[in-house]
MMTF fields as JSON, N, C-alpha, C and O atoms, coordinates in Angstrom:
{
  "mmtfVersion": "1.0.0",
  "mmtfProducer": "UNKNOWN",
  "numBonds": 251,
  "numAtoms": 252,
  "numGroups": 63,
  "numChains": 1,
  "numModels": 1,
  "chainsPerModel": [1],
  "groupsPerChain": [63],
  "chainIdList": ["A"],
  "bondAtomList": [4, 2, 8, 6, 12, 10, 16, 14, 20, 18, 24, 22, 28, 26, 32, 30, 36, 34, 40, 38, 44, 42, 48, 46, 52, 50, 56, 54, 60, 58, 64, 62, 68, 66, 72, 70, 76, 74, 80, 78, 84, 82, 88, 86, 92, 90, 96, 94, 100, 98, 104, 102, 108, 106, 112, 110, 116, 114, 120, 118, 124, 122, 128, 126, 132, 130, 136, 134, 140, 138, 144, 142, 148, 146, 152, 150, 156, 154, 160, 158, 164, 162, 168, 166, 172, 170, 176, 174, 180, 178, 184, 182, 188, 186, 192, 190, 196, 194, 200, 198, 204, 202, 208, 206, 212, 210, 216, 214, 220, 218, 224, 222, 228, 226, 232, 230, 236, 234, 240, 238, 244, 242, 248, 246],
  "bondOrderList": [1, 1, 1, 1, 1, 1, 1, 1, 1, 1, 1, 1, 1, 1, 1, 1, 1, 1, 1, 1, 1, 1, 1, 1, 1, 1, 1, 1, 1, 1, 1, 1, 1, 1, 1, 1, 1, 1, 1, 1, 1, 1, 1, 1, 1, 1, 1, 1, 1, 1, 1, 1, 1, 1, 1, 1, 1, 1, 1, 1, 1, 1],
  "groupList": [{"groupName": "MET", "atomNameList": ["N", "CA", "C", "O"], "elementList": ["N", "C", "C", "O"], "formalChargeList": [0, 0, 0, 0], "bondAtomList": [1, 0, 2, 1, 3, 2], "bondOrderList": [1, 1, 2], "singleLetterCode": "M", "chemCompType": "L-PEPTIDE LINKING"}, {"groupName": "ALA", "atomNameList": ["N", "CA", "C", "O"], "elementList": ["N", "C", "C", "O"], "formalChargeList": [0, 0, 0, 0], "bondAtomList": [1, 0, 2, 1, 3, 2], "bondOrderList": [1, 1, 2], "singleLetterCode": "A", "chemCompType": "L-PEPTIDE LINKING"}, {"groupName": "GLU", "atomNameList": ["N", "CA", "C", "O"], "elementList": ["N", "C", "C", "O"], "formalChargeList": [0, 0, 0, 0], "bondAtomList": [1, 0, 2, 1, 3, 2], "bondOrderList": [1, 1, 2], "singleLetterCode": "E", "chemCompType": "L-PEPTIDE LINKING"}, {"groupName": "VAL", "atomNameList": ["N", "CA", "C", "O"], "elementList": ["N", "C", "C", "O"], "formalChargeList": [0, 0, 0, 0], "bondAtomList": [1, 0, 2, 1, 3, 2], "bondOrderList": [1, 1, 2], "singleLetterCode": "V", "chemCompType": "L-PEPTIDE LINKING"}, {"groupName": "ARG", "atomNameList": ["N", "CA", "C", "O"], "elementList": ["N", "C", "C", "O"], "formalChargeList": [0, 0, 0, 0], "bondAtomList": [1, 0, 2, 1, 3, 2], "bondOrderList": [1, 1, 2], "singleLetterCode": "R", "chemCompType": "L-PEPTIDE LINKING"}, {"groupName": "TRP", "atomNameList": ["N", "CA", "C", "O"], "elementList": ["N", "C", "C", "O"], "formalChargeList": [0, 0, 0, 0], "bondAtomList": [1, 0, 2, 1, 3, 2], "bondOrderList": [1, 1, 2], "singleLetterCode": "W", "chemCompType": "L-PEPTIDE LINKING"}, {"groupName": "SER", "atomNameList": ["N", "CA", "C", "O"], "elementList": ["N", "C", "C", "O"], "formalChargeList": [0, 0, 0, 0], "bondAtomList": [1, 0, 2, 1, 3, 2], "bondOrderList": [1, 1, 2], "singleLetterCode": "S", "chemCompType": "L-PEPTIDE LINKING"}, {"groupName": "HIS", "atomNameList": ["N", "CA", "C", "O"], "elementList": ["N", "C", "C", "O"], "formalChargeList": [0, 0, 0, 0], "bondAtomList": [1, 0, 2, 1, 3, 2], "bondOrderList": [1, 1, 2], "singleLetterCode": "H", "chemCompType": "L-PEPTIDE LINKING"}, {"groupName": "PRO", "atomNameList": ["N", "CA", "C", "O"], "elementList": ["N", "C", "C", "O"], "formalChargeList": [0, 0, 0, 0], "bondAtomList": [1, 0, 2, 1, 3, 2], "bondOrderList": [1, 1, 2], "singleLetterCode": "P", "chemCompType": "L-PEPTIDE LINKING"}, {"groupName": "ASP", "atomNameList": ["N", "CA", "C", "O"], "elementList": ["N", "C", "C", "O"], "formalChargeList": [0, 0, 0, 0], "bondAtomList": [1, 0, 2, 1, 3, 2], "bondOrderList": [1, 1, 2], "singleLetterCode": "D", "chemCompType": "L-PEPTIDE LINKING"}, {"groupName": "LEU", "atomNameList": ["N", "CA", "C", "O"], "elementList": ["N", "C", "C", "O"], "formalChargeList": [0, 0, 0, 0], "bondAtomList": [1, 0, 2, 1, 3, 2], "bondOrderList": [1, 1, 2], "singleLetterCode": "L", "chemCompType": "L-PEPTIDE LINKING"}, {"groupName": "ILE", "atomNameList": ["N", "CA", "C", "O"], "elementList": ["N", "C", "C", "O"], "formalChargeList": [0, 0, 0, 0], "bondAtomList": [1, 0, 2, 1, 3, 2], "bondOrderList": [1, 1, 2], "singleLetterCode": "I", "chemCompType": "L-PEPTIDE LINKING"}, {"groupName": "THR", "atomNameList": ["N", "CA", "C", "O"], "elementList": ["N", "C", "C", "O"], "formalChargeList": [0, 0, 0, 0], "bondAtomList": [1, 0, 2, 1, 3, 2], "bondOrderList": [1, 1, 2], "singleLetterCode": "T", "chemCompType": "L-PEPTIDE LINKING"}, {"groupName": "ASN", "atomNameList": ["N", "CA", "C", "O"], "elementList": ["N", "C", "C", "O"], "formalChargeList": [0, 0, 0, 0], "bondAtomList": [1, 0, 2, 1, 3, 2], "bondOrderList": [1, 1, 2], "singleLetterCode": "N", "chemCompType": "L-PEPTIDE LINKING"}, {"groupName": "LYS", "atomNameList": ["N", "CA", "C", "O"], "elementList": ["N", "C", "C", "O"], "formalChargeList": [0, 0, 0, 0], "bondAtomList": [1, 0, 2, 1, 3, 2], "bondOrderList": [1, 1, 2], "singleLetterCode": "K", "chemCompType": "L-PEPTIDE LINKING"}, {"groupName": "GLY", "atomNameList": ["N", "CA", "C", "O"], "elementList": ["N", "C", "C", "O"], "formalChargeList": [0, 0, 0, 0], "bondAtomList": [1, 0, 2, 1, 3, 2], "bondOrderList": [1, 1, 2], "singleLetterCode": "G", "chemCompType": "PEPTIDE LINKING"}, {"groupName": "PHE", "atomNameList": ["N", "CA", "C", "O"], "elementList": ["N", "C", "C", "O"], "formalChargeList": [0, 0, 0, 0], "bondAtomList": [1, 0, 2, 1, 3, 2], "bondOrderList": [1, 1, 2], "singleLetterCode": "F", "chemCompType": "L-PEPTIDE LINKING"}, {"groupName": "GLN", "atomNameList": ["N", "CA", "C", "O"], "elementList": ["N", "C", "C", "O"], "formalChargeList": [0, 0, 0, 0], "bondAtomList": [1, 0, 2, 1, 3, 2], "bondOrderList": [1, 1, 2], "singleLetterCode": "Q", "chemCompType": "L-PEPTIDE LINKING"}],
  "groupTypeList": [0, 1, 2, 1, 1, 3, 4, 5, 1, 6, 4, 7, 4, 8, 9, 4, 8, 3, 10, 11, 3, 12, 9, 1, 9, 13, 1, 8, 6, 3, 4, 3, 1, 2, 14, 10, 15, 16, 0, 7, 7, 10, 2, 4, 10, 4, 9, 15, 7, 8, 2, 10, 3, 16, 4, 10, 8, 1, 17, 7, 8, 6, 8],
  "groupIdList": [1, 2, 3, 4, 5, 6, 7, 8, 9, 10, 11, 12, 13, 14, 15, 16, 17, 18, 19, 20, 21, 22, 23, 24, 25, 26, 27, 28, 29, 30, 31, 32, 33, 34, 35, 36, 37, 38, 39, 40, 41, 42, 43, 44, 45, 46, 47, 48, 49, 50, 51, 52, 53, 54, 55, 56, 57, 58, 59, 60, 61, 62, 63],
  "secStructList": [7, 2, 2, 2, 2, 2, 2, 2, 2, 2, 2, 2, 7, 6, 6, 1, 7, 3, 3, 3, 3, 3, 3, 6, 6, 7, 2, 2, 2, 2, 2, 2, 2, 2, 2, 6, 6, 7, 3, 3, 3, 3, 3, 3, 3, 3, 6, 6, 3, 3, 3, 3, 3, 3, 3, 3, 7, 7, 7, 7, 7, 7, 7],
  "xCoordList": [0.824, -0.002, 0.879, 0.583, 1.937, 2.818, 3.459, 3.604, 3.835, 4.456, 3.462, 3.841, 2.214, 1.187, 0.984, 0.792, 1.024, 0.867, 2.038, 1.84, 3.235, 4.408, 4.294, 4.606, 3.855, 3.668, 2.63, 2.832, 1.523, 0.486, 1.068, 0.858, 1.79, 2.359, 3.35, 3.382, 4.148, 5.124, 4.449, 4.985, 3.279, 2.536, 1.709, 1.661, 1.068, 0.094, 0.617, 0.075, 1.625, 2.177, 3.705, 4.305, 4.344, 5.8, 6.594, 7.761, 5.966, 6.654, 6.622, 7.186, 5.972, 5.836, 6.532, 6.51, 7.155, 7.769, 6.682, 5.558, 7.039, 6.139, 6.696, 7.902, 5.825, 6.247, 5.628, 4.51, 6.364, 5.84, 6.073, 7.193, 5.022, 5.109, 4.689, 3.617, 5.534, 5.247, 5.735, 6.614, 5.155, 5.651, 7.11, 7.507, 7.894, 9.328, 9.625, 10.658, 8.743, 9.008, 8.343, 8.264, 7.867, 7.209, 8.243, 8.326, 9.022, 10.111, 9.638, 10.32, 8.508, 8.077, 7.825, 8.171, 7.233, 6.998, 8.307, 8.442, 9.263, 10.575, 11.224, 11.805, 11.135, 11.713, 11.044, 11.722, 9.724, 9.02, 9.513, 9.807, 9.604, 10.068, 11.461, 11.708, 12.358, 13.73, 13.771, 14.515, 12.993, 12.953, 12.482, 12.949, 11.567, 11.043, 11.934, 11.607, 13.05, 13.999, 13.788, 14.397, 12.927, 12.709, 13.922, 14.588, 14.188, 15.294, 14.724, 13.703, 15.407, 14.997, 15.099, 16.157, 14.007, 13.944, 14.015, 14.806, 13.186, 13.231, 12.507, 11.759, 12.756, 12.06, 11.311, 11.795, 10.135, 9.354, 8.437, 8.282, 7.84, 6.851, 5.47, 5.246, 4.554, 3.157, 2.335, 2.328, 1.652, 0.877, 1.751, 1.293, 3.015, 3.936, 4.588, 5.361, 4.301, 4.866, 5.839, 5.542, 7.008, 7.978, 7.516, 6.997, 7.723, 7.423, 8.555, 9.294, 8.668, 9.685, 9.011, 7.91, 9.691, 9.212, 10.271, 11.445, 9.826, 10.689, 10.217, 9.027, 11.154, 10.834, 11.421, 12.576, 10.599, 11.054, 11.045, 9.986, 12.201, 12.245, 11.321, 11.008, 10.892, 10.058, 10.838, 12.053, 10.129, 10.716, 10.378, 9.243, 11.332, 11.051, 11.11, 12.1, 10.068, 10.059, 11.175, 11.565, 11.676, 12.725, 12.155, 11.011, 12.943, 12.441, 12.274, 11.863],
  "yCoordList": [-1.18, 0.0, 1.258, 2.22, 1.252, 2.427, 2.684, 3.832, 1.625, 1.779, 2.422, 3.284, 2.001, 2.586, 4.068, 4.873, 4.427, 5.83, 6.67, 7.801, 6.128, 6.842, 7.022, 8.096, 5.992, 6.117, 7.201, 8.017, 7.2, 8.209, 9.609, 10.505, 9.79, 11.101, 11.544, 12.723, 10.632, 11.025, 11.437, 12.258, 10.877, 11.26, 12.527, 13.379, 12.651, 13.725, 14.914, 16.013, 14.731, 15.805, 15.73, 15.666, 15.737, 15.544, 16.662, 16.477, 17.815, 18.955, 18.948, 19.84, 17.955, 17.909, 16.687, 15.613, 16.848, 15.678, 14.744, 15.167, 13.489, 12.499, 12.156, 11.961, 12.081, 11.774, 10.472, 10.127, 9.761, 8.624, 8.972, 9.296, 8.906, 9.15, 7.875, 7.335, 7.387, 6.132, 6.186, 6.976, 5.336, 5.206, 4.769, 3.98, 5.276, 4.983, 3.497, 3.025, 2.754, 1.332, 0.425, -0.786, 0.986, 0.202, -0.193, 0.419, -1.224, -1.658, -2.036, -1.688, -2.728, -3.043, -1.791, -1.774, -0.757, 0.482, 1.178, 1.744, 1.142, 1.729, 0.997, 1.636, -0.333, -1.107, -0.763, -0.648, -0.599, -0.223, 1.139, 1.305, 2.099, 3.439, 3.368, 3.967, 2.649, 2.542, 1.805, 2.199, 0.757, -0.013, 0.859, 0.694, 1.776, 2.656, 3.868, 4.691, 3.984, 5.065, 6.318, 7.352, 6.235, 7.381, 7.563, 6.598, 8.809, 9.14, 9.6, 10.285, 9.207, 9.658, 11.179, 11.739, 11.84, 13.301, 13.894, 14.802, 13.38, 13.89, 12.948, 12.058, 13.177, 12.474, 13.525, 14.642, 13.16, 14.107, 13.341, 12.124, 14.078, 13.497, 13.922, 15.08, 12.98, 13.275, 12.682, 11.469, 13.539, 13.107, 12.317, 11.362, 12.727, 12.103, 10.821, 10.206, 10.403, 9.178, 9.534, 10.387, 8.878, 9.188, 8.655, 7.545, 9.484, 9.045, 9.493, 10.429, 8.813, 9.1, 9.635, 9.217, 10.567, 11.107, 10.799, 11.134, 10.154, 9.846, 10.685, 10.969, 11.08, 11.993, 11.467, 11.046, 11.502, 11.22, 12.547, 13.156, 13.013, 14.348, 14.445, 13.443, 15.656, 15.926, 15.577, 15.764, 15.073, 14.761, 15.905, 16.004, 16.758, 17.887, 17.436, 16.841, 17.71, 17.291, 17.935, 19.076, 17.183, 17.722, 18.79, 18.677, 19.83, 20.891, 20.409, 21.178],
  "zCoordList": [-0.001, -0.001, -0.001, -0.71, 0.777, 0.836, -0.527, -0.947, -1.203, -2.523, -3.513, -4.306, -3.457, -4.327, -4.011, -4.921, -2.745, -2.355, -2.877, -3.319, -2.826, -3.333, -4.846, -5.361, -5.563, -7.018, -7.336, -8.235, -6.592, -6.807, -6.59, -7.408, -5.502, -5.189, -6.267, -6.622, -6.787, -7.804, -9.104, -9.848, -9.382, -10.594, -10.4, -11.287, -9.264, -9.071, -8.252, -8.37, -7.45, -6.616, -6.604, -5.531, -7.778, -7.817, -7.147, -6.804, -6.962, -6.364, -4.845, -4.211, -4.255, -2.794, -2.218, -2.821, -1.041, -0.399, 0.152, 0.422, 0.308, 0.901, 2.274, 2.423, 3.28, 4.647, 5.113, 4.731, 5.937, 6.699, 8.164, 8.561, 8.957, 10.391, 11.094, 10.822, 12.002, 12.688, 14.121, 14.464, 14.954, 16.323, 16.286, 15.428, 17.203, 17.213, 17.369, 16.893, 18.022, 18.239, 17.202, 17.41, 16.096, 15.056, 13.993, 12.928, 14.308, 13.426, 12.016, 11.053, 11.848, 10.482, 9.628, 8.447, 10.209, 9.453, 9.112, 8.027, 10.018, 9.743, 8.575, 7.697, 8.548, 7.438, 6.112, 5.091, 6.114, 4.885, 4.399, 3.215, 5.294, 4.919, 4.303, 3.256, 4.939, 4.429, 3.1, 2.202, 2.959, 1.715, 0.544, -0.583, 0.812, -0.225, -0.503, -1.358, 0.209, -0.04, 0.785, 0.514, 1.794, 2.667, 3.577, 3.952, 3.918, 4.818, 6.157, 6.211, 7.242, 8.575, 8.602, 8.318, 8.942, 8.906, 10.312, 10.565, 11.231, 12.601, 13.558, 13.152, 14.823, 15.901, 16.708, 16.893, 17.184, 17.969, 18.916, 18.812, 19.835, 20.741, 20.282, 19.931, 20.29, 19.986, 21.117, 21.326, 21.836, 23.003, 23.976, 24.604, 24.091, 25.022, 24.523, 25.258, 23.298, 22.732, 21.618, 20.782, 21.6, 20.549, 19.193, 19.08, 18.173, 16.815, 15.895, 16.198, 14.787, 13.781, 12.536, 12.174, 11.887, 10.616, 9.564, 9.721, 8.487, 7.357, 6.182, 6.05, 5.331, 4.236, 2.933, 2.877, 1.888, 0.535, -0.184, -0.335, -0.633, -1.255, -2.457, -3.1, -2.749, -3.92, -5.172, -5.237, -6.156, -7.454, -8.397, -8.864, -8.682, -9.551, -11.002, -11.427, -11.759, -13.164, -13.959, -13.71, -14.915, -15.784, -16.714, -17.155, -17.016, -17.912, -19.336, -20.205]
}
């Protein structure tokens, strides 16, 4: 499902980055993010729970 979302974003919103936000202890989600080429962007607390944000840079169309 994540791969399909990334494909959709690259076709319809290539100028915008794609983010994955997951609980810090959710190892399967971290593996999916890394497998899809996302880079660790930041760590933060949400409602007192640590979460990770991964970012896939925007794909700027060629001129």
